[in-house]
C-alpha positions as CSV (number, residue, x, y, z in Angstrom):
1,M,-27.6,0.5,89.7
2,N,-25.4,-2.4,88.7
3,P,-24.5,-2.6,85.0
4,I,-26.4,-5.1,82.9
5,Q,-24.3,-8.2,82.2
6,V,-24.2,-8.9,78.4
7,S,-22.6,-11.4,76.1
8,R,-22.6,-12.2,72.4
9,A,-25.9,-14.1,73.0
10,T,-27.5,-10.8,74.1
11,F,-27.2,-9.5,70.5
12,D,-29.4,-12.3,69.2
13,E,-31.9,-11.6,72.0
14,V,-32.3,-7.8,71.7
15,M,-30.9,-6.6,68.4
16,V,-32.6,-6.5,65.0
17,P,-30.8,-9.3,63.0
18,L,-29.2,-7.2,60.4
19,F,-25.7,-8.2,61.3
20,A,-23.9,-11.5,62.2
21,P,-21.2,-10.2,64.5
22,S,-18.2,-12.2,65.6
23,P,-18.3,-14.1,68.9
24,M,-15.5,-11.8,70.1
25,I,-16.6,-8.5,71.6
26,P,-14.1,-5.7,71.5
27,A,-13.8,-3.9,74.9
28,K,-10.8,-1.6,74.7
29,A,-8.5,-0.3,71.9
30,L,-5.4,1.8,71.6
31,G,-3.6,2.6,68.3
32,S,-3.8,-0.5,66.2
33,H,-4.4,-2.8,69.1
34,I,-7.8,-4.1,70.3
35,W,-8.6,-6.2,73.4
36,D,-11.7,-8.2,73.8
37,T,-13.8,-8.8,76.9
38,N,-11.6,-11.8,77.8
39,G,-8.4,-9.7,77.6
40,K,-7.2,-11.2,74.3
41,Q,-5.2,-8.8,72.2
42,Y,-5.6,-8.3,68.4
43,I,-3.8,-6.3,65.7
44,D,-6.4,-4.2,63.8
45,L,-5.8,-4.3,60.1
46,S,-9.5,-3.4,59.4
47,G,-9.7,0.1,60.8
48,G,-13.4,-0.3,61.6
49,I,-14.0,-0.6,57.8
50,A,-11.6,2.2,56.8
51,V,-12.9,4.5,59.6
52,T,-10.2,4.7,62.4
53,A,-7.6,6.2,60.1
54,L,-5.7,7.6,63.1
55,G,-6.1,4.5,65.1
56,H,-8.0,4.0,68.3
57,S,-8.0,6.5,71.2
58,H,-5.7,9.0,69.5
59,P,-4.6,11.4,72.2
60,E,-5.2,14.6,70.2
61,L,-8.7,13.6,69.3
62,L,-9.4,12.7,72.9
63,K,-8.3,16.2,73.9
64,V,-10.6,17.8,71.3
65,F,-13.5,15.5,72.4
66,H,-13.2,16.6,76.0
67,A,-12.6,20.3,75.3
68,Q,-15.6,20.6,72.9
69,G,-17.7,18.4,75.2
70,D,-17.1,20.9,78.0
71,A,-18.1,23.7,75.7
72,I,-21.2,22.8,73.5
73,W,-22.3,19.5,72.0
74,H,-25.2,20.4,69.8
75,V,-27.3,23.3,68.5
76,S,-30.2,23.3,66.1
77,N,-29.8,24.1,62.5
78,G,-31.3,27.5,63.3
79,F,-27.7,28.4,64.3
80,T,-24.2,27.8,62.9
81,N,-21.3,27.0,65.1
82,E,-17.5,27.7,65.2
83,P,-16.2,24.1,64.8
84,A,-18.4,23.5,61.7
85,L,-17.3,26.8,60.1
86,R,-13.6,26.0,60.8
87,L,-13.9,22.5,59.4
88,A,-15.8,23.7,56.3
89,T,-13.1,26.4,55.7
90,K,-10.3,23.8,55.9
91,L,-12.1,21.4,53.5
92,V,-12.6,24.2,51.0
93,D,-9.0,25.4,51.3
94,A,-7.7,21.8,50.8
95,T,-9.9,20.8,47.8
96,F,-11.6,22.0,44.6
97,A,-14.8,22.8,46.6
98,D,-16.3,26.2,47.5
99,K,-19.2,24.9,49.6
100,V,-19.8,22.1,52.1
101,F,-22.9,20.4,53.5
102,F,-22.4,18.3,56.6
103,A,-24.3,15.1,57.4
104,N,-23.8,12.1,59.7
105,S,-22.7,9.3,57.3
106,G,-21.6,8.4,53.9
107,A,-25.1,7.4,52.9
108,E,-26.4,10.8,53.9
109,A,-23.6,12.6,52.1
110,N,-24.4,10.6,48.9
111,E,-28.1,11.1,49.3
112,A,-27.5,14.9,49.4
113,A,-25.2,14.7,46.4
114,L,-27.7,12.7,44.3
115,K,-30.6,15.0,45.3
116,L,-28.5,18.0,44.4
117,A,-27.6,16.6,41.0
118,R,-31.2,16.0,40.2
119,R,-32.1,19.5,41.4
120,V,-29.4,21.1,39.2
121,A,-30.6,19.2,36.2
122,F,-34.2,20.1,36.8
123,D,-33.3,23.8,37.1
124,R,-31.1,23.8,34.1
125,A,-32.9,21.5,31.7
126,G,-36.3,20.4,33.1
127,K,-37.7,17.2,34.5
128,D,-36.6,14.9,31.6
129,K,-32.9,15.2,32.4
130,D,-33.0,12.8,35.4
131,E,-30.9,9.8,34.7
132,I,-28.2,8.8,37.3
133,I,-25.5,6.4,36.1
134,S,-23.6,4.3,38.5
135,C,-21.3,1.3,38.2
136,L,-22.0,-2.4,38.6
137,Q,-20.6,-3.7,42.0
138,S,-20.6,-0.1,43.4
139,F,-21.7,0.7,46.9
140,H,-23.1,4.1,47.9
141,G,-25.1,3.5,51.0
142,R,-28.2,1.9,52.5
143,T,-30.9,4.5,52.1
144,L,-33.6,3.5,49.5
145,F,-32.1,6.0,47.0
146,T,-28.4,5.2,47.6
147,V,-29.0,1.4,47.7
148,S,-30.8,1.8,44.3
149,V,-28.0,3.7,42.8
150,G,-25.5,1.2,44.1
151,G,-24.7,-1.6,41.7
152,Q,-25.3,-4.6,43.9
153,P,-29.0,-5.6,43.4
154,K,-28.9,-8.0,46.5
155,Y,-29.0,-4.9,48.7
156,A,-32.2,-3.6,47.1
157,E,-34.1,-6.8,46.8
158,G,-37.4,-6.8,48.5
159,F,-37.6,-3.1,49.0
160,G,-39.4,-2.1,45.9
161,P,-40.7,-0.2,44.1
162,L,-37.3,1.4,43.8
163,P,-36.5,5.0,42.6
164,G,-36.4,5.1,38.8
165,G,-34.1,6.9,36.4
166,I,-31.0,4.9,37.5
167,S,-28.7,2.9,35.2
168,H,-25.6,0.8,35.8
169,I,-22.6,0.2,33.7
170,P,-19.4,-2.0,34.1
171,Y,-16.6,-0.3,36.1
172,N,-13.6,0.8,34.1
173,D,-15.3,0.1,30.8
174,I,-14.9,3.2,28.6
175,D,-17.0,1.9,25.7
176,A,-19.9,1.2,28.1
177,A,-19.6,4.7,29.5
178,R,-19.6,6.3,26.0
179,A,-22.7,4.2,25.1
180,A,-24.6,5.1,28.3
181,I,-24.0,8.7,29.1
182,S,-26.3,11.0,27.1
183,D,-28.1,14.3,27.2
184,R,-30.6,12.7,29.5
185,T,-27.9,12.0,32.1
186,C,-27.9,14.3,35.1
187,A,-25.1,12.7,37.0
188,V,-22.5,9.9,37.0
189,I,-21.4,8.7,40.4
190,V,-18.3,6.6,40.8
191,E,-15.8,5.4,43.4
192,P,-12.2,6.2,42.4
193,I,-11.4,2.8,44.1
194,Q,-14.3,0.4,44.4
195,G,-14.2,-0.7,48.0
196,E,-17.1,-3.1,48.8
197,G,-17.0,-4.2,45.1
198,G,-13.5,-5.8,45.5
199,V,-10.9,-3.1,46.1
200,I,-10.6,-2.2,42.4
201,P,-8.8,1.0,41.5
202,A,-10.2,3.0,38.6
203,R,-8.0,3.4,35.5
204,R,-6.9,7.0,35.1
205,E,-8.1,7.1,31.5
206,Y,-11.5,5.8,32.7
207,L,-12.0,8.7,35.1
208,Q,-10.7,11.2,32.5
209,V,-13.3,9.9,30.0
210,L,-16.1,10.2,32.5
211,R,-15.1,13.8,33.1
212,E,-15.1,14.5,29.4
213,L,-18.5,12.8,28.8
214,C,-20.1,14.6,31.7
215,D,-18.9,17.9,30.3
216,Q,-20.1,17.0,26.9
217,H,-23.6,16.1,28.0
218,G,-24.1,18.7,30.8
219,A,-24.0,16.1,33.5
220,L,-22.4,16.3,37.0
221,L,-19.5,14.0,38.0
222,I,-19.8,12.8,41.6
223,F,-16.9,11.0,43.3
224,D,-17.9,8.9,46.2
225,E,-14.9,9.1,48.4
226,V,-16.5,7.8,51.6
227,Q,-14.0,5.0,51.8
228,T,-11.1,6.4,49.7
229,G,-11.0,9.9,51.3
230,V,-9.1,11.5,54.2
231,G,-5.7,10.1,53.3
232,R,-6.6,6.5,52.6
233,S,-5.0,6.7,49.1
234,G,-1.9,8.6,50.1
235,S,-3.5,11.9,49.1
236,L,-6.1,13.8,51.2
237,Y,-8.6,12.7,48.6
238,A,-8.1,10.1,45.8
239,Y,-9.2,12.5,43.0
240,M,-5.9,14.2,43.7
241,E,-4.1,11.0,42.8
242,Y,-5.8,10.8,39.5
243,G,-5.8,14.5,38.5
244,V,-9.5,14.3,37.7
245,T,-11.7,16.8,39.5
246,P,-15.4,16.0,40.2
247,D,-18.3,18.4,40.5
248,I,-19.4,16.9,43.8
249,L,-17.4,14.8,46.3
250,T,-18.7,12.9,49.3
251,T,-16.7,12.0,52.3
252,A,-17.3,10.3,55.7
253,K,-15.8,7.2,57.4
254,A,-12.3,8.4,58.4
255,L,-13.4,12.0,58.5
256,G,-14.5,11.5,62.2
257,N,-12.2,8.6,63.0
258,G,-15.2,6.8,64.3
259,F,-17.3,9.7,65.4
260,P,-20.3,9.9,63.0
261,V,-19.8,12.7,60.4
262,G,-20.1,13.0,56.7
263,A,-19.8,15.8,54.2
264,M,-20.7,16.7,50.6
265,L,-18.3,19.1,48.9
266,T,-19.1,21.0,45.7
267,T,-18.7,24.3,43.8
268,A,-20.5,27.6,44.5
269,E,-22.2,27.4,41.0
270,I,-23.7,24.0,41.8
271,A,-24.4,24.7,45.5
272,K,-26.7,27.6,44.6
273,H,-29.3,25.1,43.3
274,F,-29.9,24.2,47.0
275,S,-31.8,26.9,48.7
276,V,-33.1,27.3,52.3
277,G,-35.4,24.3,53.1
278,T,-34.7,22.2,50.0
279,H,-32.6,19.8,52.0
280,G,-31.5,19.5,55.7
281,T,-30.3,17.6,58.7
282,T,-30.7,17.6,62.4
283,Y,-27.3,16.5,63.6
284,G,-25.1,17.2,60.6
285,G,-22.3,19.6,61.4
286,N,-22.9,19.5,65.1
287,P,-20.1,21.1,67.1
288,L,-18.7,17.9,68.6
289,A,-18.5,16.0,65.4
290,A,-17.1,19.0,63.5
291,A,-14.4,19.7,66.1
292,I,-13.2,16.1,66.0
293,A,-13.2,16.1,62.2
294,E,-11.3,19.3,62.1
295,K,-8.5,17.7,64.1
296,V,-8.6,14.7,61.9
297,I,-8.1,16.9,58.8
298,D,-5.2,18.7,60.5
299,I,-3.4,15.5,61.3
300,V,-4.0,13.7,58.0
301,S,-3.1,16.7,55.9
302,D,0.5,16.5,57.3
303,P,2.8,15.6,54.3
304,V,4.7,13.3,56.6
305,V,1.5,11.3,57.3
306,L,0.6,11.1,53.7
307,A,4.1,10.0,52.7
308,G,3.9,7.4,55.4
309,V,0.8,5.9,53.8
310,R,2.7,5.3,50.6
311,Q,5.6,3.7,52.5
312,K,3.3,1.5,54.5
313,H,1.5,0.5,51.3
314,D,4.8,-0.9,49.9
315,R,5.5,-2.8,53.2
316,F,2.0,-4.3,53.2
317,V,2.2,-5.4,49.6
318,A,5.6,-6.9,50.1
319,G,4.3,-8.8,53.2
320,L,1.3,-10.2,51.3
321,K,3.5,-11.2,48.4
322,R,5.8,-13.2,50.8
323,I,2.7,-15.0,52.2
324,N,1.5,-15.7,48.7
325,D,5.0,-17.0,47.5
326,K,4.8,-19.5,50.3
327,Y,1.1,-20.6,50.1
328,G,-0.2,-19.5,46.7
329,V,-3.5,-18.4,48.0
330,F,-4.0,-15.1,46.1
331,K,-4.5,-14.5,42.4
332,D,-4.2,-10.7,42.7
333,I,-3.0,-8.2,45.3
334,R,-4.2,-4.7,44.5
335,G,-5.2,-1.4,45.9
336,V,-4.0,2.2,46.5
337,G,-2.4,3.5,49.7
338,L,-3.8,1.7,52.7
339,L,-6.9,0.3,51.0
340,L,-5.7,-3.1,49.8
341,G,-7.4,-6.2,48.5
342,A,-6.1,-9.7,48.2
343,E,-8.3,-11.8,45.8
344,V,-8.1,-15.4,46.7
345,S,-7.2,-18.0,44.1
346,D,-9.7,-20.3,42.5
347,A,-9.1,-23.1,45.1
348,F,-10.4,-20.7,47.8
349,K,-13.1,-18.9,45.7
350,G,-15.9,-17.7,47.9
351,K,-14.0,-18.3,51.1
352,A,-12.7,-14.8,52.0
353,K,-14.9,-14.7,55.1
354,E,-13.3,-17.9,56.3
355,F,-9.9,-16.2,56.1
356,T,-11.1,-13.3,58.2
357,T,-12.7,-15.7,60.8
358,L,-9.4,-17.6,61.1
359,G,-7.7,-14.3,61.4
360,I,-9.7,-13.5,64.5
361,K,-8.7,-16.9,66.0
362,H,-5.0,-16.0,65.5
363,G,-5.4,-12.4,66.8
364,V,-5.8,-10.2,63.7
365,L,-8.8,-8.3,62.3
366,T,-9.3,-8.1,58.6
367,L,-12.2,-7.4,56.2
368,I,-13.8,-8.8,53.1
369,A,-14.7,-7.0,49.9
370,G,-17.1,-9.5,48.3
371,P,-16.9,-13.3,48.7
372,S,-13.4,-13.7,47.3
373,V,-11.4,-10.7,48.4
374,V,-9.7,-10.2,51.8
375,R,-9.5,-6.4,52.4
376,F,-7.1,-4.5,54.6
377,A,-7.8,-0.9,55.7
378,P,-5.7,-0.2,58.8
379,S,-4.8,3.0,60.5
380,L,-2.8,5.4,58.4
381,L,-0.5,5.7,61.4
382,I,0.0,2.0,62.0
383,P,3.6,1.3,63.1
384,D,5.7,-1.0,60.9
385,A,6.0,-3.4,63.7
386,D,2.2,-3.8,63.9
387,I,2.1,-4.3,60.1
388,D,4.6,-7.1,60.4
389,E,3.0,-8.7,63.4
390,G,-0.5,-8.4,61.9
391,L,0.6,-10.1,58.7
392,A,2.5,-12.8,60.7
393,R,-0.8,-13.6,62.5
394,F,-2.7,-13.5,59.2
395,E,-0.1,-15.9,57.8
396,K,-1.1,-18.3,60.5
397,A,-4.7,-18.0,59.4
398,V,-3.6,-18.6,55.8
399,A,-1.6,-21.7,56.8
400,E,-4.6,-23.1,58.7
401,M,-6.9,-22.4,55.8
402,V,-4.6,-24.1,53.3
403,A,-4.3,-27.2,55.6
404,T,-8.1,-27.4,56.0
405,V,-8.8,-27.2,52.3
406,A,-6.0,-29.7,51.5
407,A,-7.5,-32.1,54.1
408,T,-10.9,-32.0,52.6
409,A,-9.7,-32.2,48.9
């Protein structure tokens, strides 16, 4: 049977219209390079939205994929499996956690975390201790529960009635946190660095106060590290950068380097409130995903890799500042490790997507984090030469954007 011939137009014909993908279709990738179906090469500074932390087609991951694929791909949750047990052991050994629950995505990991928090509060204090507090502009997933907890109402519009008992407060606002967190609060969920909300790092004092308030009111502190985890910050998990330990941590994205896997990490005392049958998953922790994630953790945990993230952060920031010195397009360059955001100046407000579109034209892939922030989340292993070349191509996009805006002024 001959393969079906497809193009970008095929998407509009056969796919549910939830995305508006680029006209370019990636066809092959290696390291931080991607080639499209026409053979054009791009520098990937997006990492598949902070997912391919070890780059594309990493040879060690390919070896694991083939070896585990030759052994066993999947078993039902009536059984455990060796890769999942090894991965869980390594996550426990490397973090504050005692127990791990595996899922398939960040949304599922957050769903489990939020359900567990509600269950803990119900067991300890009864049904009235049910409030979940999140931050404005936060993003925690696309299930009905997680999209309601997320602090961006546009993602929940039209899907009501929404789950209740959820409140939102401004990010990094200590006074608002003190006013909101009470004895009714069962959990506070926060991203140590807001990703989709604009690449905004939390202030250390803010996270410390959240920890104190949760302890004071018998609430659980949940860190959503779906985007910031697995080395992205320069530590294995960002909570280690801040010195503030959550009760529950969620992780996904880079954990599988593109293979779907997520996890919820917590303490034994909290985990005991989930018993057999209270939550579950069909694919979570399957042998193939777990084997790949185990190798990812092995590689990312290397101190040389984590030190490299910090060095590459400095190189990235310096490169972006050089572009800004020349063109004056950014009002702020911020972030931690290799999660960076460049907020455009007022003259380009709302045009971040146009920068990324022009970037594709000039052979570089970037992201947005809201309408006015260009986001960069490349491989943690990206060579310095690819950083420099990627930013050189991005500078061409910036130059074209500046010229276009000047011509229409």
